C-alpha positions as CSV (number, residue, x, y, z in Angstrom):
1,X,72.5,82.4,50.2
2,X,75.2,84.5,51.0
3,X,75.4,88.2,52.3
4,X,71.6,90.1,51.8
5,X,70.6,92.8,49.3
6,X,72.9,95.5,50.2
7,X,76.4,93.0,49.9
8,X,76.2,90.0,47.2
9,X,78.4,87.2,46.9
10,X,79.3,86.0,43.2
11,X,79.0,83.0,41.1
12,X,80.0,82.2,38.0
13,X,77.9,79.8,35.2
14,X,78.3,78.2,32.4
15,X,75.8,78.5,29.6
16,X,74.5,75.2,30.8
17,X,74.1,76.2,34.5
18,X,76.7,74.7,35.6
19,X,78.7,76.6,38.2
20,X,82.3,77.7,37.2
21,X,83.5,79.4,40.4
22,X,82.5,81.5,43.6
23,X,83.9,83.9,45.2
24,X,82.5,85.3,49.1
25,X,83.3,88.1,50.9
26,X,80.1,87.9,53.0
27,X,82.0,86.2,56.4
28,X,79.8,83.5,56.7
29,X,75.9,85.6,56.4
30,X,77.3,88.7,58.8
31,X,76.9,91.0,55.5
32,X,80.2,93.0,56.2
33,X,81.4,93.3,52.5
34,X,80.0,92.9,49.0
35,X,81.1,92.1,45.5
36,X,80.1,93.3,42.3
37,X,80.5,92.7,38.5
38,X,82.3,94.6,36.3
39,X,82.7,92.9,33.1
40,X,84.6,90.1,31.6
41,X,88.0,91.1,29.9
42,X,86.5,91.9,26.0
43,X,89.0,89.4,24.8
44,X,88.2,85.8,23.2
45,X,89.2,82.7,25.8
46,X,90.0,85.3,28.3
47,X,89.1,83.8,31.6
48,X,89.6,87.3,33.4
49,X,86.8,88.8,35.1
50,X,86.6,92.6,36.9
51,X,85.1,92.7,40.0
52,X,84.7,95.2,42.6
53,X,85.2,94.7,46.5
54,X,84.7,96.7,49.4
55,X,87.7,94.7,51.7
56,X,89.5,98.2,52.3
57,X,85.8,100.2,53.3
58,X,85.1,101.4,50.3
59,X,84.7,100.4,46.5
60,X,87.7,99.2,44.2
61,X,88.6,97.1,41.5
62,X,90.6,93.6,41.1
63,X,91.0,91.2,38.7
64,X,89.8,87.4,38.9
65,X,90.7,84.9,37.2
66,X,87.3,82.6,37.4
67,X,89.1,79.5,36.2
68,X,92.4,79.2,38.0
69,X,90.9,81.3,40.9
70,X,93.8,83.7,41.2
71,X,93.1,87.4,42.7
72,X,95.2,90.4,41.2
73,X,94.7,93.0,43.9
74,X,95.3,96.1,42.2
75,X,96.1,98.9,45.5
76,X,94.5,101.9,43.6
77,X,92.6,103.1,47.2
78,X,97.0,103.6,47.7
79,X,96.8,106.3,45.1
80,X,93.2,107.9,45.1
81,X,91.0,109.0,47.6
82,X,87.2,107.8,47.0
83,X,85.3,105.0,45.7
84,X,86.5,103.9,42.5
85,X,85.1,101.2,39.5
86,X,86.3,100.4,36.4
87,X,86.2,98.9,32.8
88,X,88.6,97.6,30.7
89,X,90.0,99.2,27.8
90,X,89.0,97.0,24.3
91,X,92.1,94.8,24.3
92,X,92.0,93.9,27.6
93,X,95.8,95.7,28.5
94,X,94.5,98.1,30.5
95,X,91.4,99.7,32.5
96,X,89.7,102.9,32.7
97,X,89.0,103.8,36.4
98,X,86.4,106.3,37.6
99,X,86.9,107.4,41.0
100,X,84.3,109.4,42.7
101,X,85.6,111.6,45.5
102,X,83.1,113.9,47.2
103,X,80.7,113.9,44.6
104,X,83.1,114.9,41.7
105,X,84.4,112.1,39.6
106,X,88.0,111.7,37.3
107,X,89.1,109.4,35.4
108,X,92.1,107.1,35.0
109,X,93.8,104.6,32.7
110,X,95.3,101.7,34.8
111,X,98.0,99.7,32.6
112,X,98.0,96.5,33.8
113,X,101.2,95.0,33.0
114,X,103.8,98.1,34.3
115,X,100.8,99.3,37.0
116,X,101.3,102.7,35.8
117,X,98.2,105.0,36.7
118,X,97.7,107.9,34.4
119,X,95.4,110.7,34.5
120,X,92.3,110.8,31.6
121,X,91.9,114.6,31.5
122,X,88.4,115.8,31.9
123,X,86.3,118.9,33.6
124,X,85.6,119.4,37.1
125,X,82.2,117.9,37.2
126,X,80.7,114.5,37.1
127,X,81.6,111.7,34.9
128,X,78.5,109.3,34.8
129,X,79.5,107.1,31.8
130,X,82.5,106.5,30.0
131,X,83.7,104.1,27.8
132,X,87.5,103.6,26.2
133,X,87.5,103.2,22.2
134,X,89.9,100.8,20.2
135,X,92.4,104.1,19.4
136,X,92.4,104.5,23.0
137,X,91.1,108.1,23.1
138,X,88.1,108.3,25.9
139,X,83.7,109.1,25.4
140,X,82.4,110.0,28.4
141,X,79.2,111.7,29.6
142,X,79.6,114.8,31.5
143,X,78.6,117.6,33.1
144,X,78.3,120.1,36.1
145,X,76.0,122.1,38.3
146,X,76.6,124.9,35.9
147,X,76.4,123.6,32.5
148,X,74.1,120.0,30.8
149,X,75.1,116.9,30.4
150,X,77.7,116.5,27.0
151,X,79.2,113.8,25.7
152,X,82.8,115.0,25.0
153,X,86.3,112.5,23.8
154,X,89.7,113.2,24.9
155,X,90.5,113.7,21.4
156,X,89.1,116.9,22.1
157,X,85.8,117.0,20.3
158,X,82.2,116.6,21.2
159,X,81.3,113.3,20.5
160,X,77.2,114.2,20.4
161,X,75.2,117.5,20.7
162,X,72.0,116.4,20.2
163,X,69.3,118.9,18.5
164,X,66.6,120.9,19.8
165,X,66.6,123.2,23.0
166,X,69.5,123.5,25.0
167,X,69.4,123.6,28.8
168,X,70.7,127.5,29.7
169,X,73.4,127.4,32.4
170,X,73.0,127.5,36.0
171,X,75.1,128.7,39.1
172,X,77.8,126.3,40.4
173,X,77.6,124.1,43.3
174,X,79.2,124.7,46.5
175,X,80.7,122.4,49.2
176,X,80.0,122.5,52.7
177,X,80.3,119.9,55.9
178,X,78.4,120.1,58.6
179,X,79.2,118.3,61.8
180,X,76.3,115.6,62.5
181,X,75.5,113.0,64.5
182,X,76.8,110.6,62.9
183,X,79.7,112.3,61.5
184,X,80.6,115.3,58.5
185,X,78.1,115.6,56.3
186,X,78.9,116.8,52.5
187,X,76.1,119.1,51.2
188,X,76.0,120.8,48.1
189,X,74.7,124.6,47.9
190,X,73.0,126.5,44.7
191,X,72.6,130.4,45.4
192,X,70.8,132.5,43.1
193,X,74.0,134.9,41.4
194,X,74.1,138.1,43.5
195,X,71.6,136.9,46.1
196,X,72.5,137.5,49.8
197,X,70.2,135.9,52.2
198,X,68.0,134.7,54.4
199,X,66.6,133.0,51.0
200,X,63.8,130.5,51.0
201,X,65.2,127.6,51.1
202,X,64.8,123.9,49.0
203,X,66.3,120.9,50.4
204,X,66.3,118.5,47.4
205,X,66.7,115.3,48.6
206,X,67.9,112.3,46.6
207,X,66.5,108.6,46.1
208,X,67.9,105.5,46.8
209,X,68.9,105.5,49.2
210,X,72.1,104.1,48.1
211,X,72.7,106.8,45.7
212,X,74.5,110.6,46.0
213,X,74.1,113.7,44.3
214,X,76.8,115.1,43.1
215,X,78.4,118.0,41.3
216,X,76.1,117.2,37.9
217,X,73.2,119.4,35.7
218,X,70.2,118.8,37.8
219,X,67.1,120.8,36.4
220,X,65.2,120.7,39.2
221,X,67.4,122.5,41.4
222,X,68.7,124.6,38.3
223,X,64.8,125.7,37.9
224,X,64.5,126.1,41.8
225,X,67.6,128.7,42.0
226,X,65.9,131.2,38.6
227,X,62.7,131.2,40.7
228,X,65.2,133.1,43.7
229,X,65.7,130.1,45.5
230,X,69.3,128.5,47.6
231,X,68.4,124.8,46.8
232,X,70.6,122.1,49.3
233,X,71.3,118.7,48.6
234,X,72.6,116.4,51.1
235,X,74.4,113.2,50.9
236,X,73.5,111.9,54.2
237,X,73.9,108.6,55.6
238,X,73.4,105.7,53.7
239,X,74.5,107.5,50.7
240,X,77.3,106.2,47.8
241,X,80.5,107.8,47.8
242,X,82.0,108.0,51.0
243,X,83.5,104.8,52.4
244,X,81.2,101.5,53.1
245,X,81.0,102.7,56.5
246,X,78.7,106.2,55.7
247,X,76.8,103.6,53.4
248,X,76.3,100.5,56.3
249,X,75.1,103.3,58.7
250,X,72.1,103.2,57.6
251,X,70.3,100.6,59.6
252,X,67.2,100.1,62.0
253,X,66.4,103.2,62.6
254,X,65.6,103.8,58.7
255,X,64.7,107.7,57.9
256,X,64.9,108.9,60.8
257,X,69.0,109.0,60.5
258,X,68.9,110.7,56.8
259,X,66.5,113.1,58.6
260,X,69.0,114.1,61.8
261,X,71.5,114.4,58.9
262,X,69.0,116.4,57.5
263,X,68.7,118.8,60.2
264,X,71.9,119.4,61.2
265,X,72.3,120.8,57.5
266,X,69.3,123.1,58.2
267,X,70.3,123.9,61.8
268,X,73.8,125.4,59.6
269,X,71.8,126.5,56.9
270,X,69.4,129.0,59.0
271,X,72.2,130.1,61.8
272,X,74.7,131.1,59.2
273,X,71.8,133.7,57.6
274,X,71.4,131.8,54.1
275,X,68.3,130.2,54.6
276,X,65.3,131.8,55.7
277,X,63.7,129.4,58.2
278,X,59.8,130.7,57.9
279,X,60.7,129.3,54.0
280,X,62.1,126.3,54.1
281,X,60.6,123.4,51.3
282,X,61.2,119.6,52.0
283,X,60.9,117.4,48.2
284,X,62.7,114.6,46.7
285,X,61.5,111.6,44.8
286,X,60.8,107.6,45.5
287,X,63.6,107.7,48.5
288,X,63.4,111.5,48.8
289,X,60.0,111.3,48.4
290,X,59.8,108.8,51.4
291,X,61.8,110.8,53.5
292,X,60.0,114.2,52.6
293,X,56.9,112.6,54.1
294,X,58.7,111.3,57.5
295,X,60.3,114.5,57.7
296,X,57.0,116.8,57.7
297,X,55.9,114.0,59.7
298,X,59.2,113.8,62.4
299,X,59.5,117.5,62.3
300,X,56.7,119.5,61.6
301,X,58.2,122.8,62.6
302,X,61.1,122.8,60.4
303,X,59.2,122.9,56.9
304,X,56.5,125.4,55.7
305,X,56.0,122.7,52.7
306,X,56.6,119.4,51.4
307,X,56.6,118.2,48.0
308,X,56.6,114.3,48.0
309,X,57.1,112.4,44.7
310,X,56.5,108.8,44.2
311,X,57.0,108.6,48.2
312,X,56.3,105.7,50.6
313,X,54.3,106.9,52.9
314,X,52.8,103.6,54.8
315,X,55.9,101.3,55.0
316,X,54.2,98.0,56.1
317,X,51.9,97.8,53.1
318,X,54.5,99.0,51.1
319,X,56.2,96.1,52.0
320,X,53.9,93.8,51.5
321,X,53.2,95.2,48.0
322,X,56.6,94.9,46.7
323,X,59.0,92.9,44.8
324,X,60.6,90.5,46.5
325,X,64.1,92.3,45.4
326,X,62.6,95.5,47.1
327,X,61.3,93.7,50.2
328,X,64.8,92.3,50.4
329,X,66.7,95.7,51.0
330,X,63.6,96.2,53.2
331,X,65.0,93.4,55.5
332,X,68.1,94.2,55.1
333,X,68.1,97.7,55.9
334,X,65.2,97.5,58.9
335,X,66.4,94.1,60.2
336,X,63.4,92.0,59.4
337,X,60.1,91.7,58.6
338,X,57.2,94.0,59.9
339,X,55.8,91.0,61.4
340,X,59.4,90.2,63.1
341,X,60.2,93.9,64.2
342,X,57.1,96.4,64.1
343,X,57.8,98.5,65.7
344,X,60.7,99.8,63.5
345,X,58.4,99.5,60.9
346,X,56.3,102.2,62.7
347,X,58.9,104.3,63.6
348,X,60.2,104.4,59.9
349,X,56.4,104.8,58.5
350,X,55.4,108.6,57.4
351,X,52.0,107.4,58.0
352,X,52.0,107.1,62.0
353,X,52.6,110.5,62.4
354,X,49.7,111.7,60.4
C-alpha cells in the first residue's frame, strides 16, 4: 500500500504476524524513494536491521533498530562514489560494504564503533558476491571482462576452482562515455586484439531493465570477439549503478528512452570509424530481447540483424499474461494499465511497428 514496484517501504513482523515497526520513504505514495532489506545483525537478541536507502540520490546502507526506532546514518557517500550495498561481519561489529561505481565494484570494511573505513583489496573488475568469515577474511566471487569468474579469499587463496573445462581469456573492456539526450551514457566496448575498424559490431543489450553491464566476464561477448566482432554494451537510462535519477528516468516512454541512448552510442561507434554501419547487430535477452524487437521496429535503418531471446513482442498481451509482480512493474514504468494509458503501451510495443 506504499510506493510502487520500484520503491518499497518496510514492515517488520513477528513470527505470529503481528507488526513490530515500519519504515517508509515513499513520501505518502509518490514513490520518490525506496528502501531495501540487507539483513538483521547475526547476533542473538540483536534488533538492528541493515537497510538500503536512497535519501541522497543513490543506494547506501544505514542501521535501523526495529524495536527502539533509532536510525544510524553511516554517511558513507561522503567517502565513496557509487551505489553501496553491505552485509554484516559475523560478530555484528562491522559491515562489508560493496561499492559499485561506473561498471566496477570494490570492497570495504566499515567498523561500526570507530566509523573507520578500510579497503578490502581486490583486483580491478567486478565482485558479484562476497561474505566475511569468522576469522575476518573475506571470500568473494570475482571476474573481469578478460578473466572468467573465480572464488577468491583475502587470505590469498583460491577458495573454489571448479573442475572441468576453463573459459579462455578474453580481451579487456574499454570505457566509452557518450553524450546522450538524458545525460552521459556509459558504454563498455570490447574489440578483437589487434583489430582496426570499421568492424562488424554487436550491440549486446542487458535485461532488467533495472540492471547494468559491468567489467565482468560474459561468455557471449567473449565468443563474439573471438569471431572478429566488436561488442558494445550500453548502460542506458533505467540501468542501475549510476544513481537513482538515472534509474528512475525510465518512465512512460518505455523502450523508446533506452533506444535513444543506444542510438547515441551507435552514432559514436560509426562516426569514430570503429563500427561498420552496414554490419550492426542488435541483440539481447529478456528486456534486452524486447529492446531488440522494438529497435528493429523503430530504427529499421540502423540494424542489419536482430537476435532477440525471450523477448516481449506484444506489450498489451504480455501485460495481461504476466504474474502480478510484473504487472506492478509495468504499471510503475508506464503509469497505468493498457486500458488506462493505451497510447503508451502502443508506442512501447514492438508489434505496433511490424
